[in-house]
C-alpha positions as CSV (number, residue, x, y, z in Angstrom):
1,X,27.0,8.2,15.9
2,X,26.0,4.3,15.7
3,X,24.7,3.5,12.4
4,X,21.9,0.5,11.8
5,X,23.9,-2.0,9.9
6,X,23.4,-6.3,9.5
7,X,25.8,-6.8,12.2
8,X,24.1,-4.3,14.5
9,X,21.0,-6.0,14.0
10,X,22.0,-9.7,14.2
11,X,23.8,-8.7,17.5
12,X,20.6,-7.1,18.9
13,X,19.3,-9.1,22.0
14,X,15.9,-8.0,20.5
15,X,16.0,-9.6,17.0
16,X,17.3,-13.2,19.4
17,X,14.2,-12.7,21.8
18,X,11.4,-12.5,18.6
19,X,14.0,-15.3,16.9
20,X,13.8,-17.5,19.4
21,X,10.3,-17.1,20.6
22,X,8.4,-17.3,17.3
23,X,11.0,-20.4,16.2
24,X,9.7,-22.3,19.3
25,X,6.6,-21.7,18.7
26,X,6.9,-22.8,15.3
27,X,8.9,-25.7,16.1
28,X,6.1,-26.8,18.8
29,X,3.5,-26.6,16.2
30,X,5.9,-28.5,13.4
31,X,6.1,-31.3,16.1
32,X,2.7,-31.5,17.3
33,X,1.8,-31.9,13.5
34,X,4.3,-34.6,13.1
35,X,3.9,-36.3,16.2
36,X,-0.1,-36.5,14.9
37,X,1.0,-38.4,11.7
38,X,3.3,-40.6,13.6
39,X,0.4,-41.5,16.2
40,X,-1.9,-42.1,12.7
41,X,0.7,-44.8,11.7
42,X,1.5,-46.2,14.6
43,X,-2.7,-46.9,14.7
44,X,-2.5,-48.4,11.3
45,X,0.1,-50.5,12.0
46,X,-1.3,-52.0,14.5
47,X,-4.8,-52.5,12.6
48,X,-2.7,-54.3,9.6
49,X,-1.1,-56.5,12.5
50,X,-4.5,-57.7,13.7
51,X,-5.7,-58.0,10.1
52,X,-2.5,-60.3,9.0
53,X,-2.5,-62.2,12.8
54,X,-6.2,-63.3,12.0
55,X,-4.9,-66.7,10.3
56,X,-3.2,-68.2,7.1
57,X,-5.6,-69.0,4.2
58,X,-6.0,-73.1,3.8
59,X,-7.8,-75.4,1.7
60,X,-7.5,-76.2,-2.1
61,X,-7.7,-72.8,-3.8
62,X,-5.1,-71.6,-1.0
63,X,-2.7,-74.7,-2.1
64,X,-3.5,-74.0,-5.7
65,X,-2.6,-70.9,-5.8
66,X,0.6,-71.4,-3.7
67,X,1.5,-74.2,-6.0
68,X,1.6,-72.5,-8.8
69,X,3.5,-69.6,-7.3
70,X,5.8,-72.1,-6.1
71,X,6.5,-73.4,-9.6
72,X,6.8,-69.9,-11.4
73,X,9.7,-69.1,-9.1
74,X,11.3,-72.1,-9.3
75,X,11.1,-72.8,-13.2
76,X,10.6,-68.9,-13.9
77,X,12.8,-66.9,-11.2
78,X,12.1,-63.7,-8.9
79,X,11.2,-61.7,-12.3
80,X,8.7,-64.5,-13.4
81,X,7.2,-64.6,-10.1
82,X,6.6,-60.9,-9.7
83,X,4.6,-60.6,-13.0
84,X,2.5,-63.8,-11.7
85,X,1.8,-62.6,-8.3
86,X,0.8,-58.8,-10.1
87,X,-1.3,-60.5,-12.4
88,X,-3.3,-62.2,-9.4
89,X,-6.6,-60.4,-8.6
90,X,-7.5,-63.2,-6.0
91,X,-5.7,-65.1,-3.3
92,X,-2.7,-63.2,-3.6
93,X,0.2,-65.0,-2.6
94,X,3.1,-63.4,-0.6
95,X,6.7,-64.6,-1.0
96,X,9.2,-63.3,1.7
97,X,12.8,-64.3,1.8
98,X,14.9,-65.0,4.7
99,X,15.4,-61.2,5.5
100,X,12.0,-60.8,5.6
101,X,11.6,-58.8,2.7
102,X,8.4,-59.5,-0.2
103,X,9.6,-60.1,-3.3
104,X,6.8,-56.9,-4.7
105,X,7.7,-55.0,-1.3
106,X,4.5,-55.4,0.0
107,X,4.2,-54.7,4.1
108,X,4.0,-57.6,5.8
109,X,3.1,-57.4,9.8
110,X,6.3,-59.5,11.7
111,X,3.7,-61.6,13.6
112,X,2.6,-63.1,10.6
113,X,6.4,-63.6,9.4
114,X,6.9,-65.7,12.8
115,X,3.5,-67.3,12.8
116,X,4.9,-68.7,8.7
117,X,8.3,-69.4,10.2
118,X,6.6,-71.7,13.1
119,X,4.6,-73.6,10.7
120,X,6.9,-74.5,8.4
121,X,9.3,-75.7,11.4
122,X,6.5,-77.6,12.7
123,X,4.9,-78.9,9.5
124,X,7.1,-79.1,6.4
125,X,4.3,-80.4,4.1
126,X,1.8,-77.9,5.4
127,X,-0.8,-77.3,2.6
128,X,-0.9,-73.2,3.8
129,X,2.9,-72.5,3.6
130,X,5.7,-73.5,1.0
131,X,9.5,-73.4,1.3
132,X,10.9,-73.0,-2.1
133,X,14.8,-73.2,-2.5
134,X,15.9,-71.4,-5.8
135,X,19.3,-71.9,-4.5
136,X,22.0,-72.4,-2.3
137,X,21.8,-68.8,-0.9
138,X,17.9,-67.9,-2.0
139,X,14.9,-69.4,-0.3
140,X,11.4,-68.0,-0.1
141,X,8.6,-68.8,2.5
142,X,5.3,-68.7,0.1
143,X,1.5,-68.0,1.8
144,X,-1.7,-66.5,1.7
145,X,-2.7,-64.3,4.6
146,X,-6.0,-64.2,5.5
147,X,-6.9,-60.6,4.8
148,X,-10.5,-59.1,5.1
149,X,-9.5,-56.6,2.5
150,X,-6.0,-55.6,1.1
151,X,-7.3,-52.5,-0.1
152,X,-8.2,-51.0,3.0
153,X,-4.7,-51.5,4.6
154,X,-1.7,-49.2,4.1
155,X,0.5,-50.6,1.4
156,X,4.0,-50.4,2.0
157,X,5.9,-47.1,0.6
158,X,2.7,-44.9,0.8
159,X,1.7,-42.6,3.9
160,X,-1.4,-44.3,5.7
161,X,-3.0,-40.7,4.8
162,X,-3.8,-41.9,1.4
163,X,-6.7,-44.3,1.1
164,X,-6.3,-47.6,-0.6
165,X,-9.3,-46.3,-2.9
166,X,-7.1,-43.2,-4.1
167,X,-4.5,-45.6,-4.6
168,X,-6.0,-48.0,-6.7
169,X,-6.0,-45.3,-9.5
170,X,-1.9,-45.1,-9.3
171,X,-0.9,-48.8,-8.6
172,X,0.3,-50.9,-11.6
173,X,-2.1,-52.7,-13.5
174,X,-2.1,-56.5,-14.4
175,X,-1.4,-57.4,-17.1
176,X,-3.4,-58.8,-19.5
177,X,-4.3,-62.5,-20.1
178,X,-4.5,-64.8,-23.1
179,X,-7.7,-66.8,-23.1
180,X,-7.5,-70.0,-25.2
181,X,-10.9,-70.8,-24.9
182,X,-10.6,-73.7,-22.6
183,X,-11.6,-71.5,-19.3
184,X,-8.4,-71.3,-18.2
185,X,-6.6,-67.8,-17.9
186,X,-2.9,-67.8,-18.4
187,X,-0.5,-64.8,-17.9
188,X,1.3,-63.6,-21.0
189,X,4.9,-63.7,-21.2
190,X,6.4,-61.0,-19.5
191,X,7.6,-58.4,-22.0
192,X,11.2,-57.5,-22.9
193,X,12.5,-54.5,-20.4
194,X,14.6,-53.5,-23.4
195,X,13.7,-50.0,-25.1
196,X,11.1,-49.5,-21.9
197,X,12.2,-47.0,-19.0
198,X,12.4,-48.3,-15.4
199,X,9.2,-48.2,-13.4
200,X,9.4,-44.8,-11.0
201,X,10.6,-45.4,-7.8
202,X,8.1,-44.9,-4.5
203,X,8.8,-42.2,-2.6
204,X,7.8,-42.7,0.7
205,X,6.6,-39.7,2.6
206,X,6.9,-39.9,6.2
207,X,6.5,-37.9,9.3
208,X,10.0,-37.0,9.2
209,X,9.9,-35.3,6.3
210,X,7.1,-33.2,7.6
211,X,8.7,-32.3,10.6
212,X,11.9,-31.6,8.7
213,X,10.0,-28.9,6.2
214,X,8.5,-27.7,8.9
215,X,11.4,-26.9,10.9
216,X,13.3,-25.4,7.6
217,X,10.1,-22.8,7.2
218,X,9.9,-21.9,10.5
219,X,13.5,-21.0,10.6
220,X,12.9,-18.9,7.5
221,X,9.9,-17.4,8.8
222,X,11.0,-16.5,11.7
223,X,14.1,-15.2,10.9
224,X,12.3,-12.9,8.5
225,X,9.8,-12.1,11.4
226,X,12.3,-11.2,13.8
227,X,14.5,-9.1,11.6
228,X,11.0,-6.7,10.2
229,X,10.2,-6.0,14.0
230,X,13.7,-5.4,15.2
231,X,15.3,-3.9,12.0
232,X,12.7,-1.2,12.7
233,X,13.1,-0.9,16.6
234,X,16.7,-1.1,16.5
235,X,16.1,2.2,14.2
236,X,13.9,3.9,16.9
237,X,16.0,3.6,19.5
238,X,19.2,4.6,17.3
239,X,16.9,8.2,16.2
240,X,16.6,8.4,19.9
241,X,20.0,8.3,20.6
242,X,20.5,10.7,17.9
243,X,18.0,13.4,19.2
244,X,19.4,12.7,22.8
245,X,22.4,14.2,20.9
246,X,20.7,17.2,19.4
247,X,20.1,15.8,16.1
248,X,16.4,16.2,15.4
249,X,16.2,15.7,11.6
250,X,13.6,13.7,10.3
251,X,14.4,9.8,9.7
252,X,11.2,7.7,8.8
253,X,8.8,10.3,6.5
254,X,10.0,8.0,3.4
255,X,8.7,5.0,4.9
256,X,5.9,4.0,2.6
257,X,5.2,1.0,4.8
258,X,1.5,1.3,6.4
259,X,2.1,-0.7,10.1
260,X,2.0,0.3,13.8
261,X,5.6,0.7,13.7
262,X,6.1,2.7,10.9
263,X,3.7,5.1,12.4
264,X,5.3,4.8,15.3
265,X,8.2,5.8,13.2
266,X,6.7,8.8,11.7
267,X,5.0,9.9,15.2
268,X,8.7,10.4,16.4
269,X,9.4,12.6,13.1
270,X,6.7,14.6,14.0
271,X,7.2,15.0,17.8
272,X,11.2,15.4,16.5
273,X,9.6,18.4,14.8
274,X,7.5,19.8,17.3
275,X,10.5,19.7,19.7
276,X,12.6,21.3,17.0
277,X,10.3,23.8,16.8
278,X,10.0,24.8,20.2
279,X,13.7,25.2,20.4
280,X,13.6,27.4,17.7
281,X,11.0,29.5,19.5
282,X,13.0,29.7,23.2
283,X,15.9,30.7,20.8
284,X,14.3,33.6,18.9
285,X,12.2,34.2,22.6
286,X,15.7,34.7,24.5
287,X,17.0,36.7,21.5
288,X,14.2,39.2,21.6
289,X,14.4,39.5,25.1
290,X,17.9,40.1,25.1
291,X,17.1,42.5,21.9
292,X,14.1,44.4,24.7
293,X,16.4,44.7,27.6
294,X,19.4,46.3,25.8
295,X,17.4,49.1,24.7
296,X,16.0,50.7,27.9
297,X,19.5,49.5,29.5
298,X,21.5,51.4,27.0
299,X,19.5,54.5,27.4
300,X,19.4,54.1,31.3
301,X,23.3,53.9,31.0
302,X,23.3,56.7,28.8
303,X,21.1,58.6,31.2
304,X,23.7,58.1,34.2
305,X,26.9,58.8,32.1
306,X,24.8,62.1,31.3
307,X,24.1,62.8,34.8
308,X,27.7,62.4,36.0
309,X,28.6,64.9,33.1
310,X,25.9,67.4,34.2
311,X,25.2,67.7,37.9
312,X,22.7,70.5,37.1
313,X,20.4,68.3,35.2
314,X,20.5,65.5,37.2
315,X,16.7,65.6,38.2
316,X,16.0,65.6,33.9
317,X,17.8,62.6,33.9
318,X,17.1,61.1,37.0
319,X,13.2,61.1,35.6
320,X,14.6,59.5,32.5
321,X,16.1,56.4,34.6
322,X,12.9,56.3,36.4
323,X,10.9,55.7,32.9
324,X,13.6,53.4,31.4
325,X,13.3,51.1,35.1
326,X,9.7,51.3,34.6
327,X,10.0,49.8,31.1
328,X,11.9,47.3,32.4
329,X,9.8,46.4,35.3
330,X,6.9,46.0,32.9
331,X,8.8,43.7,30.2
332,X,9.8,41.5,32.9
333,X,6.2,41.2,34.4
334,X,4.8,40.7,31.2
335,X,7.5,37.8,30.4
336,X,7.2,35.9,34.1
337,X,3.3,36.0,33.3
338,X,3.9,34.4,29.9
339,X,6.3,31.7,31.3
340,X,3.7,31.1,34.0
341,X,0.5,30.8,31.5
342,X,2.8,28.4,29.0
343,X,3.9,26.3,32.3
344,X,0.2,26.0,33.2
345,X,0.4,27.9,36.3
346,X,-2.9,29.4,35.9
347,X,-4.8,26.6,34.4
348,X,-8.5,26.6,35.2
349,X,-10.8,23.4,35.9
350,X,-13.9,24.3,34.3
351,X,-15.3,20.7,34.9
352,X,-15.1,21.4,39.1
353,X,-14.8,23.7,41.9
354,X,-11.1,23.5,42.5
355,X,-8.9,26.2,42.3
356,X,-5.8,27.2,39.9
357,X,-1.7,26.1,40.5
358,X,-1.3,29.5,41.6
359,X,-3.6,29.4,44.2
360,X,-6.1,31.5,42.9
361,X,-10.0,30.4,43.0
362,X,-11.6,29.8,40.0
363,X,-15.4,31.5,39.7
364,X,-18.3,31.6,37.3
365,X,-18.0,34.5,35.7
366,X,-20.8,36.5,33.5
367,X,-18.7,37.3,30.4
368,X,-21.6,40.1,29.4
369,X,-21.0,41.9,33.2
370,X,-17.0,41.6,32.5
371,X,-17.3,43.4,29.4
372,X,-19.5,46.0,30.7
373,X,-17.1,46.4,33.6
374,X,-13.8,46.6,30.8
375,X,-16.2,49.1,28.5
376,X,-15.0,52.2,30.2
377,X,-11.7,52.2,30.6
378,X,-11.3,51.1,27.1
379,X,-13.7,53.7,26.3
380,X,-11.5,56.3,27.8
381,X,-8.4,55.3,26.4
382,X,-10.2,55.5,22.6
383,X,-11.3,58.6,23.5
384,X,-7.9,60.0,23.4
385,X,-8.0,59.3,19.5
386,X,-11.3,60.3,19.2
387,X,-12.6,56.8,18.5
388,X,-15.8,55.0,20.1
389,X,-16.3,51.1,21.3
390,X,-19.5,49.8,21.4
391,X,-20.8,46.6,22.5
392,X,-22.9,44.2,21.1
393,X,-25.4,41.3,22.8
394,X,-26.7,38.7,21.0
395,X,-26.6,36.5,23.9
396,X,-30.3,35.2,24.6
397,X,-29.4,34.0,28.1
398,X,-26.3,35.0,30.6
399,X,-23.5,33.4,29.4
400,X,-21.3,31.9,32.3
401,X,-17.5,30.5,32.0
402,X,-15.4,29.0,34.9
403,X,-12.1,30.5,35.4
404,X,-10.3,33.3,36.6
405,X,-12.4,36.8,36.1
406,X,-8.6,38.8,36.6
407,X,-6.9,36.7,33.8
408,X,-9.9,37.0,31.1
409,X,-10.2,40.3,31.9
410,X,-6.7,41.2,30.9
411,X,-6.5,38.6,27.9
412,X,-9.6,40.7,26.7
413,X,-8.1,44.1,27.6
414,X,-4.8,43.2,25.9
415,X,-6.9,42.8,22.9
416,X,-9.0,45.8,22.9
417,X,-5.7,48.4,23.0
418,X,-4.1,46.6,20.5
419,X,-7.3,47.2,18.4
420,X,-7.1,50.8,19.8
421,X,-3.7,51.2,19.3
422,X,-3.7,50.0,15.5
423,X,-7.3,51.7,15.1
424,X,-6.9,55.5,12.8
425,X,-8.2,58.5,14.4
426,X,-12.3,58.5,14.6
427,X,-12.1,55.2,14.2
428,X,-15.2,52.4,15.2
429,X,-14.1,49.8,17.8
430,X,-17.1,46.8,17.8
431,X,-17.5,44.5,20.7
432,X,-19.6,41.2,19.7
433,X,-21.3,38.9,22.1
434,X,-23.0,35.6,20.8
435,X,-23.1,32.2,21.8
436,X,-23.2,28.7,20.1
437,X,-26.0,26.5,21.8
438,X,-25.2,23.5,19.5
439,X,-21.3,23.5,20.9
440,X,-22.4,24.2,24.2
441,X,-19.6,27.6,23.5
442,X,-19.6,31.7,24.1
443,X,-18.0,33.8,21.4
444,X,-16.4,37.5,21.7
445,X,-15.4,39.5,18.8
446,X,-13.3,42.2,18.5
447,X,-13.4,44.2,15.3
448,X,-11.2,46.9,14.8
449,X,-10.9,49.6,11.4
450,X,-6.9,49.4,11.2
451,X,-5.0,48.3,8.4
452,X,-5.4,44.8,9.1
453,X,-2.5,42.2,9.1
454,X,-0.7,40.2,6.4
455,X,-2.6,36.6,6.0
456,X,0.9,35.0,6.2
457,X,1.0,36.9,9.6
458,X,-2.5,35.6,11.5
459,X,-1.2,33.2,13.3
460,X,2.3,34.8,14.2
461,X,0.5,37.7,15.5
462,X,-0.2,35.7,19.1
463,X,3.7,34.6,19.3
464,X,5.6,36.3,21.4
465,X,7.5,40.0,20.6
466,X,6.1,39.3,17.1
467,X,5.1,42.4,15.7
468,X,3.6,42.6,12.0
469,X,5.9,44.0,9.1
470,X,3.2,46.4,8.2
471,X,3.1,48.7,10.9
472,X,6.5,47.6,13.5
473,X,8.2,50.9,12.6
474,X,5.1,53.1,13.4
475,X,3.9,51.6,16.9
476,X,5.9,51.0,20.1
477,X,5.2,47.7,21.8
478,X,7.0,44.7,22.9
479,X,4.5,42.3,21.3
480,X,4.1,40.6,24.2
481,X,0.3,41.6,24.8
482,X,-1.3,38.9,22.3
483,X,1.0,36.0,23.5
484,X,-0.5,36.5,26.8
485,X,-3.9,36.9,25.7
486,X,-3.8,33.5,24.1
487,X,-2.1,31.6,27.1
488,X,-5.1,33.1,29.0
489,X,-7.3,31.9,26.6
490,X,-6.0,28.6,26.2
491,X,-5.9,27.8,29.9
492,X,-9.7,28.0,30.1
493,X,-10.0,25.8,27.3
494,X,-10.8,28.2,24.9
495,X,-9.6,29.1,21.4
496,X,-8.3,32.4,19.6
497,X,-7.9,33.3,16.2
498,X,-7.4,36.4,14.0
499,X,-8.8,37.2,11.0
500,X,-9.1,40.0,8.3
501,X,-12.5,42.0,7.5
502,X,-13.5,42.2,4.3
503,X,-14.6,46.1,4.7
504,X,-10.9,46.3,6.4
505,X,-9.4,46.0,10.0
506,X,-8.5,43.0,11.7
507,X,-11.3,40.5,13.5
508,X,-10.0,38.8,16.7
509,X,-12.4,36.0,17.7
510,X,-12.5,34.6,21.5
511,X,-14.5,31.2,21.9
512,X,-15.0,29.7,25.4
513,X,-17.0,27.2,26.4
514,X,-20.3,28.1,28.2
515,X,-20.7,26.7,31.3
516,X,-24.8,27.7,31.5
517,X,-25.3,25.6,28.7
518,X,-23.2,22.5,29.8
């Protein structure tokens, strides 16, 4: 028998269907989110380029700022220029090398760089752009873009989802300035970097990072979810395969999870338990039938043998053979009736005017009249042991049951004969007829004064070939009467139950739907 293993689960087609479906859904969602970020960044870049493309600052103030930055670069080098540019709160000068890299890693639109290079090429003496050569290999273009509001632009190194106002709290603070009292603010000397940690590197959060993280999360989530679904469904498939081979042992009762798949597993256990019980009952029924038929067959064979040995007594043995064959015929007839009832051949349709499966027409039956017809024959059998039967009618009006009168009569008659058989001499058997208008039902109680039935056998007495252990040896019978009665009542959408009376004896109650109150 195949077992549920990790390997068998991963080769399961169901696992991969779940996995691929969930993964595709997650990846589409991740790509949609990443695409939204990308489009947003593209829009911000376009806005940035439009702001920088407006023009370059010119005039005395721009010229002074650019000249100051050029002087710091020529005499102090790049570190001094970086500190100087950080200290500028107005007229922030940009310095880009030949490759277009700005010394403070600020974002510069390509269109602005092209404009600056064109100005230097056409007019090297322009006051709005300054070309500074600090060594044969390095030169810088210094210019002052005409920015409407630099703080409204996304700085390089940060994603556009952060606003510039939020970045003010995390941007490097400008160094303090010395004031000599002459009204001119001069930057402090750059402090030595010795003994201090280097500034943290900016971490650029791009849409690609979001997409990669979403895809990794999707892989894990899809694998776990597919594992969860496929594992239980594959376990159910293996359970069905085992059941087809006759293994009906429970498999999911210990599952403590509370979801639909776990409920399905527990329902499978319940179904297999019911099938196992039915198979056990069928086996027991076959054993009981064999036992019941073996005794009359053995007596029949013995009578035939004795008839051959004693020809003068052949008539006596023929009578014996006739009785035994009659008993077998009765037993087989009851078994056939029980089999048809269990198969639903006599099931009536209380909701319409149809017929049962065997072709018998359903009809409206007055329960009180039906009991009145059965009472004379039952009273005659009870009189043989000096007992009597009385009918107590508590019905306010006529109670009508839809079904087959002959079947209902047989069910009630079987119960009455049981009550007569197991009641002592000179006892009293009571039939009580009542109604329950609230539930639209009619109740028939048949109460005897016998020894009753052990509590643990009250449900078993309606099973085929069951005879109570308290009187199995005292009374003869096949144990099919109550089983047939139960199937007849069930076929009429009714209920039947037994209980012991406090005063002694057994009460069998039949509940049927009352068509008169429907």
